LOLUM-885447 format. One record per residue: residue number from 1; z, y, x of N, C-alpha, C in turn. Coordinates in steps of 0.02 Angstrom, whole numbers. Each point is the difference from the previous one (the first is absolute). Layout:
REM residues N
<site NUM; <Z; Y; X>; <Z; Y; X>; <Z; Y; X>>;
...
***
This chain:
REM residues 272
<site 1; <-7952; 3800; -7696>; <-36; -61; -19>; <-48; -19; 56>>;
<site 2; <2; -61; 24>; <-44; -24; 53>; <-68; -17; -30>>;
<site 3; <-53; 23; 34>; <-68; -15; -22>; <-17; -70; 23>>;
<site 4; <-22; -44; -46>; <-17; -69; 20>; <-63; -3; 43>>;
<site 5; <-2; -51; 44>; <-55; -9; 46>; <-41; -60; -21>>;
<site 6; <-66; 7; 2>; <-46; -56; -10>; <-45; -6; 61>>;
<site 7; <-25; -59; 11>; <-47; -13; 55>; <-63; -32; -28>>;
<site 8; <-58; 24; 20>; <-62; -30; -26>; <-6; -73; 22>>;
<site 9; <-26; -40; -44>; <1; -73; 8>; <-36; -24; 62>>;
<site 10; <-55; 33; 19>; <-39; -25; 57>; <36; 10; 67>>;
<site 11; <51; 42; 1>; <38; 12; 61>; <53; -53; 13>>;
<site 12; <19; -36; -51>; <55; -47; 4>; <-25; -70; 17>>;
<site 13; <25; -30; 53>; <-15; -71; 12>; <30; -44; -55>>;
<site 14; <-34; -55; -14>; <25; -46; -51>; <-57; -34; -37>>;
<site 15; <14; -60; -24>; <-52; -40; -32>; <-13; 21; -71>>;
<site 16; <49; 31; -33>; <-9; 22; -69>; <46; 60; -12>>;
<site 17; <-3; 26; -61>; <38; 61; -14>; <76; -12; 3>>;
<site 18; <22; -59; -17>; <72; -15; 4>; <24; 3; 72>>;
<site 19; <-39; -29; 46>; <19; 3; 70>; <-4; 71; 27>>;
<site 20; <-51; 36; -20>; <-7; 69; 22>; <58; 43; -25>>;
<site 21; <19; -11; -62>; <55; 39; -29>; <66; -17; 34>>;
<site 22; <11; -63; 15>; <61; -20; 34>; <5; 35; 68>>;
<site 23; <-55; 2; 36>; <0; 36; 64>; <10; 75; -11>>;
<site 24; <-33; 28; -50>; <9; 71; -14>; <73; 17; -13>>;
<site 25; <33; -40; -41>; <71; 11; -14>; <41; -3; 64>>;
<site 26; <-14; -49; 43>; <38; -8; 62>; <-10; 60; 46>>;
<site 27; <-58; 32; -4>; <-15; 57; 43>; <23; 67; -28>>;
<site 28; <21; 1; -64>; <25; 61; -29>; <-42; 32; -54>>;
<site 29; <-49; -37; -25>; <-42; 24; -55>; <25; -29; -66>>;
<site 30; <-20; 33; -54>; <21; -24; -66>; <-59; -23; -44>>;
<site 31; <-61; 9; 24>; <-58; -19; -41>; <-61; -10; 42>>;
<site 32; <-52; -28; -31>; <-64; -12; 32>; <-54; 38; -39>>;
<site 33; <-36; 44; 35>; <-56; 34; -31>; <-62; -44; 7>>;
<site 34; <-33; -13; -55>; <-58; -45; -1>; <-64; 38; 15>>;
<site 35; <-52; -39; 16>; <-67; 28; 10>; <-46; -29; -53>>;
<site 36; <-41; 42; -30>; <-43; -22; -54>; <-73; 5; 18>>;
<site 37; <-31; -56; 15>; <-71; 0; 18>; <-44; 3; -62>>;
<site 38; <-64; 13; 13>; <-48; 8; -55>; <-22; -65; -31>>;
<site 39; <-50; 5; -43>; <-27; -58; -37>; <54; -34; -40>>;
<site 40; <49; 40; -24>; <54; -25; -43>; <41; -55; 35>>;
<site 41; <1; 0; 66>; <37; -51; 37>; <75; 4; -14>>;
<site 42; <25; 61; -11>; <71; 7; -12>; <21; -37; -63>>;
<site 43; <-42; 3; -51>; <16; -36; -62>; <-1; -76; 12>>;
<site 44; <-44; -23; 44>; <-2; -71; 15>; <62; -24; 38>>;
<site 45; <38; 47; 27>; <62; -17; 34>; <59; -7; -49>>;
<site 46; <-11; 10; -64>; <56; 2; -47>; <45; -63; 4>>;
<site 47; <-27; -60; 4>; <45; -58; 5>; <47; 6; 61>>;
<site 48; <-28; 19; 57>; <40; 10; 60>; <52; 55; -10>>;
<site 49; <-21; 55; -30>; <46; 56; -9>; <55; -16; -50>>;
<site 50; <-17; -38; -52>; <52; -21; -48>; <51; -45; 34>>;
<site 51; <-24; -46; 41>; <47; -44; 36>; <46; 42; 45>>;
<site 52; <-29; 48; 34>; <39; 42; 44>; <53; 40; -39>>;
<site 53; <-21; 28; -56>; <48; 38; -40>; <56; -46; -24>>;
<site 54; <-18; -60; -23>; <51; -47; -24>; <48; -21; 56>>;
<site 55; <-24; 3; 62>; <42; -16; 58>; <41; 59; 24>>;
<site 56; <-8; 57; -34>; <40; 59; 17>; <-33; 50; 45>>;
<site 57; <-64; -9; 16>; <-35; 47; 43>; <-9; 66; -38>>;
<site 58; <18; 56; 32>; <-7; 67; -30>; <-66; 29; 25>>;
<site 59; <-44; 16; -47>; <-67; 25; 16>; <-13; 64; -40>>;
<site 60; <21; 57; 25>; <-2; 61; -41>; <-70; 29; -10>>;
<site 61; <-44; -9; 50>; <-63; 37; -1>; <-57; -42; 28>>;
<site 62; <-61; 21; -17>; <-60; -29; 30>; <-44; 57; 24>>;
<site 63; <-27; -9; 60>; <-45; 49; 30>; <-70; -29; 0>>;
<site 64; <-47; 34; -32>; <-68; -27; -6>; <-32; -6; 69>>;
<site 65; <-36; -55; 10>; <-34; -14; 64>; <-72; -20; -16>>;
<site 66; <-43; 51; -1>; <-70; -11; -16>; <-45; 41; 46>>;
<site 67; <-66; -10; -5>; <-45; 41; 40>; <-32; 56; -41>>;
<site 68; <23; 8; -63>; <-22; 55; -42>; <56; 17; -49>>;
<site 69; <1; 64; -21>; <56; 24; -39>; <-24; 44; -57>>;
<site 70; <48; 28; -37>; <-17; 34; -62>; <-45; 61; 10>>;
<site 71; <0; 30; 59>; <-41; 59; 12>; <-68; -15; 31>>;
<site 72; <-21; -62; -1>; <-63; -19; 32>; <-58; 40; -29>>;
<site 73; <-49; 16; 43>; <-59; 36; -24>; <-42; -43; -47>>;
<site 74; <2; -65; 8>; <-38; -46; -42>; <40; -13; -64>>;
<site 75; <-25; 18; -59>; <39; -9; -62>; <20; -73; -13>>;
<site 76; <-43; -47; 20>; <17; -71; -11>; <59; -21; 44>>;
<site 77; <1; 24; 61>; <56; -17; 45>; <64; 34; -23>>;
<site 78; <-6; 61; -24>; <58; 35; -27>; <28; -38; -60>>;
<site 79; <-44; -22; -45>; <23; -37; -59>; <33; -66; 21>>;
<site 80; <-27; -32; 51>; <30; -62; 23>; <70; 12; 28>>;
<site 81; <8; 55; 35>; <67; 16; 25>; <49; 12; -57>>;
<site 82; <-23; 35; -52>; <42; 11; -59>; <17; -67; -33>>;
<site 83; <-48; -44; -5>; <11; -66; -31>; <53; -39; 39>>;
<site 84; <-4; 1; 66>; <49; -36; 40>; <69; 31; -6>>;
<site 85; <4; 66; -4>; <66; 32; -8>; <29; -14; -68>>;
<site 86; <-41; -2; -52>; <24; -22; -66>; <37; -66; 7>>;
<site 87; <-33; -47; 33>; <28; -67; 8>; <63; 2; 42>>;
<site 88; <-1; 37; 54>; <59; 2; 44>; <60; 33; -34>>;
<site 89; <-11; 50; -40>; <55; 30; -38>; <30; -50; -49>>;
<site 90; <-42; -40; -32>; <26; -50; -47>; <39; -54; 37>>;
<site 91; <-25; -21; 57>; <34; -53; 38>; <67; 25; 27>>;
<site 92; <1; 59; 29>; <63; 25; 29>; <51; 11; -56>>;
<site 93; <-22; 18; -59>; <46; 6; -57>; <29; -68; -18>>;
<site 94; <-42; -52; -1>; <23; -66; -20>; <53; -27; 48>>;
<site 95; <-5; 16; 64>; <48; -27; 48>; <58; 47; 13>>;
<site 96; <7; 51; -44>; <59; 43; 4>; <-4; 56; 50>>;
<site 97; <-60; 18; 22>; <-8; 55; 48>; <-3; 67; -35>>;
<site 98; <-10; 52; 41>; <0; 68; -27>; <-69; 32; 1>>;
<site 99; <-47; -25; 41>; <-65; 32; -2>; <-48; -22; 54>>;
<site 100; <-61; 27; -4>; <-54; -14; 47>; <-26; 65; 28>>;
<site 101; <-21; -3; 63>; <-23; 62; 32>; <-71; -7; 27>>;
<site 102; <-33; 58; 2>; <-69; 3; 24>; <-14; 68; 31>>;
<site 103; <-43; 4; 51>; <-28; 65; 19>; <-59; 17; -45>>;
<site 104; <-24; 62; 6>; <-62; 18; -34>; <-58; -39; 31>>;
<site 105; <-2; -3; 66>; <-49; -39; 36>; <27; -12; 70>>;
<site 106; <-36; -40; 38>; <19; -12; 70>; <-63; -14; 39>>;
<site 107; <-9; 39; 54>; <-56; -12; 45>; <-68; 13; -30>>;
<site 108; <-3; 33; -57>; <-64; 10; -35>; <-36; 62; 27>>;
<site 109; <37; 53; 14>; <-31; 62; 23>; <54; 43; 32>>;
<site 110; <-18; 35; 54>; <44; 49; 31>; <-39; 63; 14>>;
<site 111; <29; 57; -18>; <-31; 64; 16>; <4; 15; 75>>;
<site 112; <33; -42; 38>; <6; 10; 72>; <-58; -30; 39>>;
<site 113; <-46; -35; -35>; <-57; -32; 32>; <-64; 20; -35>>;
<site 114; <-57; 1; 35>; <-63; 15; -33>; <-13; -50; -57>>;
<site 115; <-29; 21; -56>; <-31; 65; -12>; <48; 53; -26>>;
<site 116; <65; -11; 0>; <52; 48; -15>; <8; 17; -75>>;
<site 117; <-53; -2; -38>; <4; 13; -72>; <-13; -63; -39>>;
<site 118; <46; -22; -43>; <-9; -62; -38>; <-54; 8; -53>>;
<site 119; <-24; -56; -26>; <-54; 3; -50>; <23; 21; -70>>;
<site 120; <65; 7; -10>; <26; 21; -65>; <41; 63; 9>>;
<site 121; <-3; 45; -48>; <35; 64; 5>; <76; -10; -7>>;
<site 122; <40; 47; 23>; <73; -4; -12>; <17; -7; -74>>;
<site 123; <-36; 36; -43>; <12; -6; -72>; <-16; -71; -24>>;
<site 124; <-53; -29; 27>; <-18; -68; -19>; <52; -50; 25>>;
<site 125; <25; 10; 61>; <53; -43; 26>; <60; 2; -47>>;
<site 126; <20; 61; -18>; <60; 9; -41>; <-8; -34; -67>>;
<site 127; <-59; 6; -31>; <-10; -29; -66>; <3; -76; 2>>;
<site 128; <-31; -29; 52>; <3; -73; 7>; <72; -24; 7>>;
<site 129; <39; 35; 40>; <69; -20; 11>; <43; 11; -62>>;
<site 130; <-7; 56; -33>; <40; 13; -60>; <-16; -51; -54>>;
<site 131; <-64; -17; -8>; <-18; -50; -50>; <31; -68; 16>>;
<site 132; <-6; -21; 63>; <27; -65; 19>; <76; -1; -4>>;
<site 133; <32; 52; 25>; <73; 2; -2>; <26; 4; -72>>;
<site 134; <-36; 35; -43>; <21; 4; -70>; <-4; -68; -34>>;
<site 135; <-56; -35; 10>; <-7; -67; -30>; <53; -47; 27>>;
<site 136; <9; -1; 65>; <49; -45; 30>; <72; 20; -17>>;
<site 137; <11; 65; -5>; <67; 23; -19>; <19; -21; -70>>;
<site 138; <-47; 1; -46>; <14; -24; -68>; <16; -75; 1>>;
<site 139; <-38; -37; 40>; <14; -72; 4>; <68; -12; 33>>;
<site 140; <15; 37; 52>; <65; -8; 33>; <56; 16; -48>>;
<site 141; <-8; 52; -39>; <53; 18; -49>; <9; -55; -51>>;
<site 142; <-54; -30; -23>; <6; -55; -48>; <35; -60; 31>>;
<site 143; <-9; -10; 65>; <30; -58; 34>; <72; 15; 24>>;
<site 144; <20; 63; -4>; <67; 18; 23>; <7; 7; 75>>;
<site 145; <-56; 14; 34>; <0; 9; 73>; <-34; 67; 17>>;
<site 146; <-10; 11; 65>; <-27; 63; 23>; <-59; -12; 46>>;
<site 147; <-51; 44; -5>; <-54; 2; 48>; <16; 54; 51>>;
<site 148; <-3; -19; 64>; <16; 45; 54>; <-63; 19; 38>>;
<site 149; <-13; 65; 7>; <-59; 24; 37>; <22; 19; 71>>;
<site 150; <-33; -28; 50>; <19; 12; 70>; <-49; 47; 34>>;
<site 151; <22; 59; 21>; <-42; 42; 43>; <-8; -32; 69>>;
<site 152; <-61; 4; 27>; <-15; -24; 67>; <-22; 58; 44>>;
<site 153; <5; -8; 65>; <-18; 55; 45>; <-75; 14; -1>>;
<site 154; <-19; 57; 27>; <-68; 26; -5>; <-53; -45; 32>>;
<site 155; <20; -43; 45>; <-47; -44; 34>; <-14; -64; -41>>;
<site 156; <39; -11; -52>; <-7; -60; -41>; <-23; 14; -72>>;
<site 157; <9; 62; -23>; <-19; 18; -68>; <-14; 75; -2>>;
<site 158; <-50; 20; -37>; <-16; 71; -5>; <27; 32; -64>>;
<site 159; <30; -39; -45>; <18; 26; -66>; <74; 17; -7>>;
<site 160; <43; -44; 21>; <72; 9; -12>; <36; -12; 66>>;
<site 161; <16; 55; 35>; <29; -5; 67>; <74; 18; 3>>;
<site 162; <23; 44; -43>; <69; 24; 3>; <36; -16; -65>>;
<site 163; <66; 5; 3>; <39; -13; -61>; <-19; 48; -55>>;
<site 164; <-13; 63; 16>; <-17; 47; -53>; <-66; -16; -33>>;
<site 165; <-47; -31; 38>; <-62; -24; -31>; <15; -54; -53>>;
<site 166; <44; -47; 19>; <18; -53; -47>; <39; 26; -59>>;
<site 167; <45; 47; 12>; <40; 29; -54>; <-45; 36; -50>>;
<site 168; <-50; 36; 25>; <-46; 36; -45>; <-36; -48; -46>>;
<site 169; <-20; -58; 25>; <-33; -49; -42>; <48; -31; -50>>;
<site 170; <61; -16; 23>; <51; -26; -47>; <13; 50; -56>>;
<site 171; <5; 63; 18>; <12; 52; -51>; <-58; 6; -48>>;
<site 172; <-61; -7; 26>; <-59; 4; -44>; <-2; -58; -49>>;
<site 173; <20; -59; 23>; <2; -58; -44>; <56; 7; -52>>;
<site 174; <57; 24; 22>; <54; 15; -47>; <36; -60; -28>>;
<site 175; <2; -54; 37>; <35; -61; -22>; <57; -16; 47>>;
<site 176; <60; -16; -25>; <55; -18; 44>; <-11; -65; 37>>;
<site 177; <-50; -38; -21>; <-17; -64; 32>; <-49; 8; 58>>;
<site 178; <-16; 61; 20>; <-43; 13; 58>; <40; 44; 48>>;
<site 179; <13; -26; 59>; <40; 35; 49>; <-31; -4; 69>>;
<site 180; <25; 37; 47>; <-28; 5; 66>; <41; -40; 50>>;
<site 181; <-34; -26; 52>; <32; -36; 55>; <3; 47; 60>>;
<site 182; <58; 1; 34>; <5; 34; 64>; <-2; -52; 55>>;
<site 183; <-50; 4; 43>; <-6; -45; 57>; <14; 41; 63>>;
<site 184; <51; -19; 38>; <22; 42; 55>; <-52; 7; 55>>;
<site 185; <-42; -51; 10>; <-53; 5; 51>; <-50; 54; -19>>;
<site 186; <-25; -3; -62>; <-50; 49; -22>; <31; 69; -4>>;
<site 187; <62; 5; -22>; <33; 65; -4>; <7; 31; 70>>;
<site 188; <15; -42; 50>; <7; 25; 68>; <-64; 34; 24>>;
<site 189; <-57; -21; -25>; <-64; 30; 19>; <-16; 61; -43>>;
<site 190; <14; -3; -65>; <-27; 49; -47>; <47; 56; -21>>;
<site 191; <65; -13; -2>; <45; 50; -29>; <22; 52; 52>>;
<site 192; <-2; 63; -18>; <27; 52; 44>; <75; -8; 10>>;
<site 193; <34; -18; -53>; <73; -10; 1>; <15; -60; -45>>;
<site 194; <15; -56; 31>; <11; -62; -38>; <55; 9; -51>>;
<site 195; <54; 33; 19>; <58; 7; -45>; <-16; 46; -59>>;
<site 196; <-35; 55; 14>; <-20; 44; -55>; <-48; -36; -47>>;
<site 197; <-45; -41; 28>; <-47; -37; -42>; <37; -50; -45>>;
<site 198; <50; -34; 26>; <38; -47; -40>; <39; 36; -55>>;
<site 199; <29; 56; 18>; <38; 37; -51>; <-46; 25; -56>>;
<site 200; <-59; 25; 19>; <-46; 25; -51>; <-26; -56; -44>>;
<site 201; <-8; -60; 28>; <-28; -56; -38>; <54; -38; -38>>;
<site 202; <63; 18; 8>; <55; -41; -26>; <-8; -22; -72>>;
<site 203; <-20; 43; -47>; <-5; -23; -70>; <-53; -54; -11>>;
<site 204; <-47; -7; 47>; <-54; -48; -7>; <3; -56; 52>>;
<site 205; <52; -2; 41>; <4; -48; 54>; <27; -66; -27>>;
<site 206; <-42; -53; 3>; <20; -64; -28>; <11; -55; 51>>;
<site 207; <-27; 8; 61>; <4; -54; 49>; <-9; 30; 69>>;
<site 208; <32; -32; 50>; <-6; 23; 70>; <-16; -60; 43>>;
<site 209; <-54; 6; 40>; <-17; -50; 50>; <15; 29; 69>>;
<site 210; <25; -43; 45>; <24; 25; 64>; <-34; -35; 59>>;
<site 211; <-19; 40; 48>; <-18; -22; 67>; <11; 61; 44>>;
<site 212; <3; -11; 65>; <14; 56; 44>; <-63; 40; 15>>;
<site 213; <6; 51; 41>; <-54; 47; 13>; <-62; -34; 28>>;
<site 214; <8; -57; 34>; <-55; -36; 31>; <-23; -60; -41>>;
<site 215; <24; -6; -61>; <-17; -53; -47>; <37; -65; 15>>;
<site 216; <42; 0; 52>; <42; -59; 12>; <66; 6; -38>>;
<site 217; <43; -48; 9>; <62; -3; -38>; <45; 61; 14>>;
<site 218; <39; 21; -50>; <49; 53; 11>; <43; -14; 62>>;
<site 219; <5; 51; 43>; <35; -8; 63>; <-47; -5; 59>>;
<site 220; <-65; -12; -13>; <-49; -7; 53>; <-36; 65; 14>>;
<site 221; <11; 51; -40>; <-34; 64; 8>; <50; 57; 4>>;
<site 222; <-21; 60; -24>; <42; 59; 9>; <23; 31; -66>>;
<site 223; <-8; -34; -56>; <23; 29; -63>; <77; 3; -2>>;
<site 224; <25; 52; -32>; <73; 11; -6>; <23; -33; -65>>;
<site 225; <19; -63; 5>; <18; -38; -59>; <63; 25; -34>>;
<site 226; <53; 18; 34>; <58; 28; -35>; <-18; 62; -41>>;
<site 227; <-43; 44; 27>; <-19; 59; -37>; <-41; -18; -62>>;
<site 228; <-46; -47; 7>; <-41; -22; -57>; <44; -30; -55>>;
<site 229; <46; -43; 20>; <43; -32; -49>; <48; 49; -33>>;
<site 230; <22; 51; 37>; <42; 52; -31>; <-40; 37; -53>>;
<site 231; <-63; 15; 15>; <-42; 35; -50>; <-8; -43; -62>>;
<site 232; <-13; -65; 8>; <-6; -43; -58>; <65; -3; -40>>;
<site 233; <56; 0; 34>; <64; 2; -36>; <7; 66; -37>>;
<site 234; <-19; 54; 33>; <9; 66; -31>; <-42; 9; -62>>;
<site 235; <-59; -32; -3>; <-42; 6; -60>; <15; -55; -50>>;
<site 236; <52; -40; 14>; <22; -53; -45>; <-54; -52; -12>>;
<site 237; <-34; -19; 54>; <-52; -51; -5>; <32; -67; -19>>;
<site 238; <-28; -34; -50>; <29; -62; -27>; <-43; -61; 9>>;
<site 239; <-52; 5; 41>; <-45; -57; 8>; <17; -42; 61>>;
<site 240; <-52; -32; 27>; <6; -44; 58>; <-28; 33; 62>>;
<site 241; <20; -26; 58>; <-34; 13; 64>; <-35; -65; 19>>;
<site 242; <-66; 0; 2>; <-38; -61; 14>; <-33; 6; 68>>;
<site 243; <14; -49; 43>; <-28; -1; 67>; <-73; -20; -2>>;
<site 244; <-44; 46; 20>; <-72; -13; 6>; <-22; 27; 68>>;
<site 245; <-7; -45; 48>; <-13; 23; 68>; <-30; -56; 42>>;
<site 246; <-17; 16; 61>; <-13; -51; 51>; <66; -15; 34>>;
<site 247; <4; -57; 33>; <61; -19; 34>; <-12; -2; 75>>;
<site 248; <42; 34; 37>; <-4; 0; 73>; <55; -46; 27>>;
<site 249; <-20; -49; 41>; <48; -46; 28>; <7; -62; -44>>;
<site 250; <52; -39; 13>; <13; -60; -40>; <8; 20; -74>>;
<site 251; <-37; -33; -46>; <1; 22; -70>; <70; 1; -31>>;
<site 252; <39; -51; 11>; <66; -2; -31>; <45; 55; 28>>;
<site 253; <-3; 9; 66>; <40; 54; 30>; <-23; 69; -24>>;
<site 254; <-67; 8; -7>; <-26; 64; -24>; <23; 14; -72>>;
<site 255; <-2; -51; -42>; <23; 9; -69>; <74; 15; -2>>;
<site 256; <39; -33; 42>; <72; 13; 2>; <13; 71; 25>>;
<site 257; <-38; 22; 50>; <7; 69; 25>; <-13; 50; -56>>;
<site 258; <-54; -12; -38>; <-17; 47; -54>; <55; 3; -52>>;
<site 259; <26; -58; -20>; <53; 0; -50>; <62; 34; 25>>;
<site 260; <17; -11; 64>; <59; 32; 29>; <-8; 75; 2>>;
<site 261; <-59; 23; 22>; <-12; 72; 3>; <6; 32; -70>>;
<site 262; <-31; -31; -49>; <0; 28; -68>; <69; -4; -32>>;
<site 263; <36; -53; 14>; <67; -7; -28>; <48; 51; 30>>;
<site 264; <-2; 7; 66>; <45; 46; 34>; <-18; 73; -12>>;
<site 265; <-64; 13; -16>; <-22; 69; -14>; <22; 25; -68>>;
<site 266; <20; -45; -44>; <18; 22; -68>; <68; 35; 3>>;
<site 267; <5; 57; -34>; <63; 38; 1>; <57; -43; -29>>;
<site 268; <57; 5; 32>; <59; -36; -25>; <26; 32; -63>>;
<site 269; <24; -42; -45>; <30; 25; -62>; <66; 33; 15>>;
<site 270; <12; 56; -32>; <64; 34; 9>; <56; -43; -29>>;
<site 271; <57; 1; 33>; <58; -39; -24>; <25; 28; -66>>;
<site 272; <21; -45; -44>; <24; 22; -66>; <67; 36; 7>>;
***
């Protein structure tokens, strides 16, 4: 089974989602991954998103795009992130998608920089995340979609850096509507063995975002895409591959390169 490819909307040239999707199809993608900004902006896009869905645009997922997230040290900012994700889960469900994704935090604190110790204990971090993921997971289950938790590398987040960190939180929440995201850029930094990490996370793996080792499009770095795609096939991964990266060179050519690399890297089906 071939894993479908999606491209994040901001990477695609075009005046609207229909034009972006037409280009995506021409380049070898099957869907558009949306971006969900704060202040409930994603919900205000509903008329646009309904028109796009009616025109045949496939929009499987939304990636939250805010300056604060569910693990924020400030309880009000954390609650606001939860509120926005509630809304984004409902919107993605209405337009026929499968789920919304979020990190625990981004750029809030790193143990790699002074003062090295965050203002909240590891136990406090865990409780804030379990509470938020549990609430959002119940809402996602009611909507028939999934909340995806994305581990980020140690320089961008101090709480959830590896797949096993995300899996432990999913297991603590105990809801099938809360799953982990594998992002190949962050895994390239954090995982001792990317393939072993994917195999261990397989029961909780709900979504995969792709960029190369240098954060540019697949094919611009040194990741072994055939090996990665073989591992995903071996664990029977059934989700999407969503392109989330910077683009090096002409944008359309870079997007085409990425789609070609990912398509050719997928293991061929055995002849019947």
